[in-house]
C-alpha positions in Angstrom: -37.6 5.4 15.4 -40.4 4.4 17.7 -39.4 4.6 21.4 -41.2 2.2 23.7 -41.4 2.5 27.4 -38.4 1.3 29.4 -38.7 -2.1 31.1 -36.3 -3.7 33.5 -34.9 -7.2 33.5 -37.0 -8.1 36.6 -40.2 -7.9 34.5 -39.4 -11.0 32.5 -37.8 -14.3 33.5 -36.7 -17.2 31.5 -34.7 -20.4 32.4 -33.4 -20.9 28.9 -29.6 -20.6 29.0 -27.5 -21.6 26.0 -23.8 -22.1 26.4 -21.8 -19.1 25.0 -20.7 -19.6 21.5 -17.0 -20.2 21.1 -15.0 -17.4 19.5 -13.4 -18.4 16.2 -10.2 -16.9 14.8 -9.9 -14.1 17.4 -9.7 -14.8 21.1 -10.5 -12.3 23.9 -7.5 -10.2 24.9 -6.0 -10.7 21.5 -6.1 -7.9 18.9 -5.5 -9.9 15.7 -7.2 -10.5 13.4 -9.1 -7.2 13.7 -12.4 -8.9 12.8 -13.6 -12.4 13.2 -17.1 -12.1 11.8 -15.9 -11.2 8.3 -12.8 -11.3 6.1 -10.8 -8.3 4.9 -7.7 -8.3 2.7 -5.2 -5.8 1.2 -5.7 -3.2 4.0 -5.1 0.5 3.5 -5.3 3.1 6.3 -6.8 6.6 6.3 -6.4 8.7 9.4 -9.1 11.4 9.8 -10.3 13.3 12.9 -8.7 11.1 15.5 -10.0 7.9 13.8 -8.4 5.2 11.7 -10.3 3.9 8.7 -9.2 0.7 7.1 -10.3 -0.1 3.6 -10.0 -3.7 2.4 -10.7 -6.1 -0.4 -14.0 -7.8 0.5 -13.1 -11.5 0.5 -16.1 -13.7 0.8 -16.3 -17.5 0.7 -17.0 -19.0 -2.7 -18.7 -22.4 -2.9 -18.8 -25.1 -5.6 -22.0 -26.8 -6.8 -21.8 -29.3 -3.9 -21.6 -26.6 -1.2 -17.8 -27.0 -0.6 -15.6 -23.9 -0.1 -13.5 -23.2 -3.2 -10.2 -21.5 -3.5 -10.5 -17.7 -3.4 -10.3 -16.8 -7.1 -11.0 -13.0 -6.6 -12.9 -12.8 -9.9 -16.2 -12.1 -8.3 -15.1 -9.4 -5.8 -16.9 -6.2 -6.6 -17.0 -4.6 -3.1 -14.6 -3.0 -0.7 -15.0 -3.3 3.1 -14.5 -0.6 5.7 -13.9 -0.7 9.5 -12.7 2.1 11.8 -11.5 2.7 15.3 -10.3 5.5 17.6 -8.6 3.2 20.1 -7.3 0.4 17.8 -9.0 -2.3 19.9 -12.7 -1.8 19.4 -13.6 -1.7 15.7 -16.8 -0.5 14.0 -17.9 -2.4 10.9 -19.1 0.1 8.3 -20.1 -2.5 5.8 -19.3 -2.7 2.1 -18.8 -0.2 -0.7 -20.4 -1.3 -4.0 -17.6 -0.4 -6.4 -17.7 -2.5 -9.6 -20.4 -3.9 -11.8 -23.8 -2.7 -12.8 -24.7 -2.0 -9.1 -21.4 -0.3 -8.3 -20.2 3.3 -8.5 -17.8 2.4 -11.3 -20.0 0.5 -13.7 -17.2 0.2 -16.2 -15.2 -2.0 -13.7 -15.5 -5.7 -13.4 -13.7 -6.1 -10.0 -12.4 -4.1 -7.1 -9.3 -5.1 -5.3 -6.6 -3.5 -3.1 -8.0 -0.1 -2.2 -6.0 3.1 -1.3 -7.7 6.0 0.4 -6.5 9.6 1.0 -7.9 12.9 2.2 -7.2 16.3 0.8 -8.7 19.8 1.3 -9.6 21.3 -2.1 -11.0 24.8 -2.2 -11.7 24.7 1.5 -13.6 21.4 1.4 -12.6 18.1 2.8 -12.5 15.6 -0.1 -11.9 11.9 0.1 -10.5 9.7 -2.7 -10.7 6.0 -3.0 -8.5 4.3 -5.6 -9.0 0.6 -6.5 -7.7 -2.0 -8.9 -10.0 -3.3 -11.6 -8.4 -6.8 -11.5 -4.8 -6.3 -13.0 -5.8 -4.2 -16.0 -6.6 -0.7 -14.8 -7.0 1.5 -11.7 -10.1 3.6 -10.9 -10.9 6.4 -8.4 -14.0 7.3 -6.5 -14.7 10.5 -4.5 -16.8 11.5 -1.5 -17.3 14.2 1.1 -16.9 11.7 3.8 -14.6 8.8 4.6 -17.7 6.6 4.6 -19.3 7.8 1.4 -21.5 7.8 -0.5 -18.9 7.3 -3.2 -19.3 8.4 -6.9 -17.1 7.9 -9.9 -16.0 11.4 -10.9 -14.6 10.6 -14.3 -16.7 7.6 -15.5 -13.6 5.6 -16.6 -10.3 4.3 -15.3 -7.7 6.7 -14.0 -4.8 4.5 -15.2 -4.9 2.2 -18.2 -2.5 0.5 -20.6 -2.5 3.7 -22.6 -1.1 5.7 -19.7 2.4 7.0 -20.5 5.1 4.9 -18.8 3.1 1.8 -18.0 3.5 -0.2 -21.1 5.8 -2.8 -19.5 3.8 -3.2 -16.2 2.6 -6.8 -16.0 -0.1 -6.2 -13.3 -1.6 -2.7 -13.4 -3.0 -2.8 -9.9 -2.3 -2.2 -6.1 -2.5 1.6 -5.9 -0.9 3.6 -3.0 -1.3 7.3 -2.6 0.6 10.1 -0.9 -0.4 13.8 -0.6 2.8 15.6 0.3 3.0 18.7 2.6 2.8 21.0 -0.5 -0.5 19.4 -1.6 1.0 17.5 -4.5 -0.4 14.0 -4.9 1.4 10.9 -6.1 0.2 7.5 -7.0 2.3 4.3 -6.8 1.2 1.1 -8.5 2.2 -2.0 -10.5 3.6 -5.4 -10.1 4.2 -8.7 -11.8 7.3 -10.4 -13.1 8.3 -10.5 -16.7 9.8 -13.8 -17.8 13.4 -14.2 -16.7 13.4 -10.9 -14.7 12.5 -12.0 -11.1 15.6 -10.2 -9.6 14.8 -6.9 -11.2 11.2 -6.9 -12.6 11.0 -3.1 -13.0 7.2 -3.2 -12.9 6.7 -0.7 -10.0 5.7 2.8 -11.0 5.1 6.3 -9.5 3.2 9.1 -11.1 2.1 12.6 -10.2 -1.6 13.2 -9.7 -3.4 16.4 -10.8 -4.6 18.9 -8.3 -8.0 17.3 -8.5 -6.6 13.9 -7.6 -8.6 12.4 -10.4 -6.2 12.9 -13.2 -2.5 12.2 -13.8 0.4 14.3 -15.0 3.2 13.4 -17.3 4.7 9.9 -17.5 5.0 7.2 -14.9 8.5 6.7 -13.5 10.0 3.2 -12.9 10.8 2.2 -9.3 13.5 -0.5 -9.7 12.6 -2.5 -6.7 14.5 -5.8 -6.3 12.4 -8.9 -6.5 9.2 -6.8 -6.9 6.0 -8.7 -7.0 3.0 -6.5 -5.9 1.6 -4.4 -3.1 3.4 -1.1 -3.3 3.1 1.2 -0.3 4.3 4.7 0.6 4.8 6.8 3.7 7.0 9.7 4.8 9.1 10.0 7.9 11.5 12.9 8.8 11.6 14.1 5.2 12.4 10.6 3.9 10.1 8.8 1.5 9.7 5.0 2.1 8.5 2.8 -0.7 7.4 -0.6 0.6 6.4 -3.6 -1.4 5.9 -7.4 -1.4 8.7 -9.5 -3.0 8.1 -12.3 -5.4 8.4 -16.1 -4.9 10.6 -16.9 -7.9 14.2 -18.1 -7.7 15.3 -20.8 -5.4 18.8 -19.5 -4.6 19.1 -15.7 -4.1 22.3 -13.7 -3.7 23.3 -12.8 -0.2 21.4 -9.6 0.9 18.4 -10.4 -1.3 14.9 -10.4 0.3 13.1 -13.6 1.0 10.0 -14.8 -0.8 6.7 -13.0 -0.1 8.3 -10.5 2.4 7.7 -6.8 2.8 10.8 -4.9 1.6 11.5 -1.2 1.4 13.4 1.5 -0.4 14.1 5.1 0.6 14.4 8.4 -1.3 14.7 12.1 -0.7 12.0 12.7 -3.3 8.6 11.1 -3.8 9.5 10.3 -7.4 12.9 8.7 -6.6 15.7 7.7 -7.2 15.3 4.9 -4.6 17.8 3.0 -2.5 17.1 -0.5 -1.4 17.2 -0.9 2.4 16.1 -4.4 3.3 13.0 -6.3 4.5 10.7 -5.6 7.5 8.0 -8.2 7.6 8.5 -11.9 6.8 5.8 -13.9 5.1 2.8 -14.7 7.3 3.7 -18.4 7.3 6.6 -17.7 9.7 4.2 -16.2 12.3 0.9 -18.0 11.8 1.7 -21.3 10.1 -0.1 -20.4 6.9 1.4 -18.4 4.0 0.1 -16.8 0.8 0.7 -13.4 -0.5 1.7 -10.5 1.7 -0.1 -7.1 1.6 0.4 -4.1 3.9 0.0 -0.4 4.7 2.1 1.7 7.1 0.6 4.7 8.8 1.0 7.0 11.8 -1.7 7.5 14.4 -1.4 9.4 17.7 2.4 9.7 17.4 2.8 5.9 16.9 3.6 4.0 13.7 1.6 0.9 12.7 1.6 -1.7 9.9 -1.7 -3.2 8.8 -1.3 -6.5 6.8 -3.3 -9.6 6.0 -2.9 -13.2 6.9 -5.2 -16.3 6.6 -5.7 -16.8 10.3 -9.5 -16.7 10.4 -9.8 -19.0 7.4 -7.3 -21.3 9.1 -9.4 -21.4 12.3 -12.5 -22.2 10.1 -10.7 -25.1 8.5 -10.8 -23.5 5.0 -7.2 -22.7 4.1 -8.1 -21.5 0.6 -6.8 -18.0 0.3 -9.3 -16.0 2.3 -7.5 -13.2 4.1 -8.0 -11.2 7.3 -6.5 -7.8 8.4 -4.0 -7.7 11.3 -2.3 -4.8 13.0 1.1 -4.4 14.7 3.4 -1.6 15.7 6.4 -0.7 13.6 9.5 1.2 14.8 12.3 3.3 13.4 15.8 3.4 14.8 17.7 6.7 15.4 18.9 6.6 11.8 15.4 6.2 10.3 15.9 2.5 9.5 12.7 0.4 9.8 12.9 -2.4 12.4 11.7 -5.9 11.8 8.0 -6.3 12.5 6.9 -9.1 14.9 3.5 -10.2 13.6 1.4 -12.0 16.2 -2.1 -12.6 17.5 -1.6 -10.1 20.4 -1.8 -7.0 18.2 -1.3 -3.4 19.5 -2.0 -1.7 22.9 -5.4 -0.1 23.3 -4.9 3.7 23.1 -7.6 4.8 25.6 -10.5 3.3 27.4 -13.8 3.2 25.6 -16.6 5.6 26.4 -20.0 3.8 26.7 -21.8 7.0 27.6 -22.1 7.8 24.0 -24.3 6.0 21.5 -22.4 2.8 20.5 -23.2 1.1 17.2 -23.9 -2.5 17.8 -21.4 -3.4 15.1 -18.6 -2.0 17.3 -16.7 -4.5 19.3 -13.3 -6.1 19.9 -14.4 -9.8 20.0 -17.5 -11.7 19.0 -19.0 -15.1 18.5 -21.8 -16.1 16.1 -22.9 -12.6 15.1 -23.9 -11.4 11.7 -24.7 -8.0 10.2 -27.2 -6.5 7.8 -27.3 -3.2 6.0 -29.5 -0.4 7.1 -31.0 1.6 4.2 -32.0 5.2 4.5 -30.5 5.8 8.0 -27.7 8.4 7.8 -24.9 7.5 10.1 -25.8 3.8 10.4 -24.6 1.4 7.8 -25.2 -1.9 9.6 -27.0 -3.6 12.5 -26.5 -7.0 14.2 -29.0 -9.5 12.9 -30.1 -13.1 13.2 -28.9 -13.1 16.8 -29.3 -16.5 18.4 -29.0 -17.8 21.9 -25.3 -17.9 23.0 -24.1 -15.3 20.5 -22.2 -12.4 22.0 -20.1 -9.3 21.4 -17.5 -7.8 23.7 -15.8 -4.4 24.0 -12.4 -4.0 25.3 -11.6 -1.8 28.4 -14.9 0.1 28.7 -14.8 3.0 31.2 -18.0 2.6 33.1 -17.2 5.5 35.4 -17.1 6.0 39.2 -20.7 5.2 40.0 -21.8 1.6 40.8 -25.0 1.9 38.7 -26.0 3.0 35.2 -28.8 2.6 32.8 -28.3 0.4 29.8 -30.5 1.3 26.8 -30.6 -0.6 23.5 -32.4 -0.1 20.1 -33.7 -3.4 18.9 -36.2 -4.8 16.4 -37.4 -8.1 15.0 -37.9 -9.6 18.4 -39.3 -13.0 17.6 -39.3 -14.7 21.0 -38.8 -14.1 24.7 -35.1 -13.2 25.0 -32.6 -11.2 26.9 -29.3 -9.3 26.7 -27.0 -10.2 29.6 -24.4 -7.6 30.5 -21.3 -9.4 31.9 -18.0 -8.0 33.1 -14.5 -9.1 32.0 -15.5 -12.5 30.6 -18.4 -14.1 28.6 -19.4 -15.9 31.8 -18.2 -13.2 34.2 -20.1 -11.2 36.8 -23.6 -10.4 35.7 -24.1 -6.6 35.9 -27.7 -6.6 34.6 -30.2 -8.1 32.2 -32.3 -6.5 29.5 -35.3 -8.8 29.0 -37.5 -8.5 25.9 -40.8 -9.9 24.7 -42.0 -10.1 21.1 -44.5 -7.4 21.7 -43.2 -5.2 18.9 -42.2 -7.8 16.5 -41.3 -6.2 13.1 -38.8 -4.0 11.5 -39.4 -0.8 13.5 -36.7 0.1 16.0 -37.7 0.5 19.7 -35.6 1.3 22.7 -35.6 -0.6 26.0 -33.7 0.0 29.2 -32.5 -1.8 32.3 -30.4 -1.0 35.4 -26.8 -2.2 35.7 -25.1 -2.5 39.1 -21.5 -3.1 40.3 -20.0 -1.6 37.1 -17.7 1.1 38.4 -14.2 1.2 36.8 -12.8 -0.1 33.6 -14.0 -3.5 32.3 -14.2 -5.6 29.2 -18.0 -5.5 28.6 -19.8 -8.5 27.2 -23.3 -8.4 25.7 -24.5 -12.0 25.7 -27.7 -12.9 24.0 -30.0 -15.6 25.4 -33.4 -17.0 24.6 -35.0 -19.8 22.7 -32.5 -22.1 20.9 -32.2 -22.3 17.1 -34.2 -19.1 16.7 -33.3 -15.7 15.4 -34.1 -13.7 18.5 -33.6 -10.0 17.6 -31.7 -7.4 15.7 -29.8 -4.6 17.6 -28.7 -1.2 16.1 -27.1 0.6 19.1 -26.8 0.7 22.8 -25.7 3.2 25.4 -25.1 3.7 29.1 -26.5 6.7 31.0 -26.2 7.9 34.5 -29.1 7.0 36.8 
């Protein structure tokens, strides 16, 4: 990185002021969906070192020859997406994992859907395992020394196929979920689909033991006889009880009393990770009941800082965009157990979950970390360890905002940002609590160092003491890509 001399906002002045871009899909003070600048479906959570990593199917808009958005057909999805957070309000976008196809880690696979991630210590080393569905025909596994990769295919072929013992009658061989029990034994849960005439008891869910290496399977897959099973198996453990959760199917107009509704998350319990299982009921209704748009239901239940959460997807962002065609976004809500261990009904909403702690801006903050945004895009950063993405193609009126930033007790601080590709006079406005809130400072920039090299610039902020939502609002010449930004940071004066 080339560090340039610091300059203050007083050195450059411009009268250009575009109105702030309007947020789409996720409004300030709301936590759901988790991201509004990208889609993310089929979430699965990995908790590691006081951070939650969410791995998702990388939904992207598909267009027809006339430029119209087509229905999401899933056939071209070859990447998985990753975001993470330590406070469950401000999320860092870590970009995409190239999984399937000639450019992916698993060149034998044609698609990558519905990931499951898990951590295990093997021979004293932290190891991470990322399982994925190759459409509905097989399940693969990738490994890494980090939750963010790089990922490799350790076996060069699927982990589970139609030849795997016990899966012959599984209609859809997909949607993995993984548990590593306290004794180190791993288990993989998978399957789905409805054989003709068997919508009440499809018997297409499976569980199987994993080898010590987590990249092999042992024995034969056991049937989980989940009523109205459709897809999306999940697993978690609470007070020595194993909870198998899944999405119900949409078949059958009249269901017996006590049966789950269509497209709902239901659950079963057992004293063993292999079963037998007892049906308990449902916990999350179809998204249409909460957001006015339905589709399939896919979830993951996890514990973080002594609280329990459920991640799930809904088509709220695509609805806000006016393209209700099957593109999903990840949401997060709390989930509770009663005194007997029964899961309580989840109230899905736009509000989301409470922020766990104030955000520390006196550390280097990746520019792709925020709670809310409008207009921003990202680009990958090659050859820079620790940085996967930067904000790019930033235009006048675009902005990002972080929730509940602890600016400290002092009234002043220095704001420093690493930027590149400065193409015109522009500035970063630092505003408190609202996109048009109190102006704490301005970092003004000139295209002196136009190009791809990163340079750092600084300015003084005032009146920032305490905890605030912190907005970075970008201003400059209209209809122009103004700059890229990699990180920013506050420091004491």
